[in-house]
C-alpha positions in Angstrom: 95.3 51.5 176.7 96.4 52.2 180.3 99.6 50.3 179.6 100.3 52.5 176.5 99.6 55.6 178.6 102.0 54.3 181.3 104.7 53.7 178.7 104.3 57.2 177.3 104.4 58.7 180.8 107.5 56.7 181.5 109.1 57.9 178.3 108.3 61.5 179.3 110.1 61.2 182.6 113.0 59.3 181.0 113.2 62.1 178.4 113.3 64.8 181.0 115.9 62.9 183.0 118.0 62.4 179.9 117.7 66.1 179.0 118.8 67.0 182.5 121.7 64.6 182.4 122.8 65.9 179.1 122.6 69.5 180.1 124.6 68.8 183.3 127.3 66.7 181.5 127.5 69.0 178.4 127.1 66.0 176.1 124.7 65.8 173.3 125.3 68.2 170.4 121.8 68.2 168.9 120.9 71.7 167.6 118.7 73.5 170.1 115.4 74.9 168.8 113.8 75.7 172.1 116.1 78.0 174.0 114.1 79.7 176.6 111.7 78.8 179.5 108.5 79.8 177.6 109.4 77.6 174.6 110.2 74.7 176.9 106.9 75.1 178.7 105.1 75.1 175.4 106.7 71.8 174.4 105.8 70.4 177.8 102.2 71.6 177.3 102.1 70.0 173.8 103.3 66.7 175.3 100.4 66.9 177.8 97.9 67.7 175.1 99.1 64.9 172.8 99.4 62.2 175.4 96.1 63.1 177.0 94.4 63.5 173.6 93.0 66.9 174.6 92.1 68.8 171.5 91.3 72.0 173.6 94.8 72.0 175.1 96.3 71.1 171.7 94.7 74.2 170.2 95.8 76.4 173.1 99.3 75.1 172.8 99.4 75.5 169.0 98.4 79.2 169.5 101.1 79.7 172.0 103.8 78.0 169.8 102.7 80.4 166.9 102.9 83.4 169.3 106.4 82.4 170.5 107.6 82.0 166.9 106.1 85.3 165.8 107.7 87.1 168.8 111.1 85.6 167.7 111.4 83.4 170.8 111.2 80.2 168.8 113.3 79.3 165.8 111.9 78.6 162.4 113.1 75.0 162.6 111.4 74.5 166.0 108.2 76.1 164.8 108.1 73.9 161.7 108.7 70.7 163.6 106.2 71.4 166.4 103.7 72.5 163.8 104.1 69.2 162.0 103.5 67.4 165.3 100.4 69.5 166.0 99.0 68.6 162.5 99.5 64.9 163.2 97.6 65.3 166.5 94.8 67.3 164.7 94.3 64.3 162.4 94.0 62.2 165.6 97.3 60.5 164.9 98.0 60.7 168.6 100.5 57.9 169.0 102.8 58.9 166.1 102.5 62.5 167.3 103.6 61.5 170.8 106.5 59.4 169.3 107.7 62.3 167.2 107.4 64.8 170.1 109.3 62.4 172.3 112.2 62.3 169.7 112.1 66.1 169.5 112.2 66.4 173.3 115.1 64.0 173.5 117.2 66.4 171.3 116.5 69.4 173.5 118.1 70.8 176.6 116.2 73.0 179.0 117.4 76.6 179.0 119.8 77.5 181.8 
């Protein structure tokens, strides 16, 4: 279990490094669904909730994601995808949720 957690942690840091490299280089034309700091922070919080299997943080983050969408800060596509990941985690499908979220994060660039 510790090995799996270490691998997920390593993936997280690799993902952030890749996102940074892509935003600096201008490469990677994936459509962006989180386009501001609050949304990016919500995705990071979701990552923490999922990888630490914390249902309390998962629910807090789900509420924040919903608030950001309702306020118009998060796209429909982003809200739908993150909502799907939240539902997986709620069913205690932690590993698949983490894998899906990792893929989602790889397609994002942090707002400038």
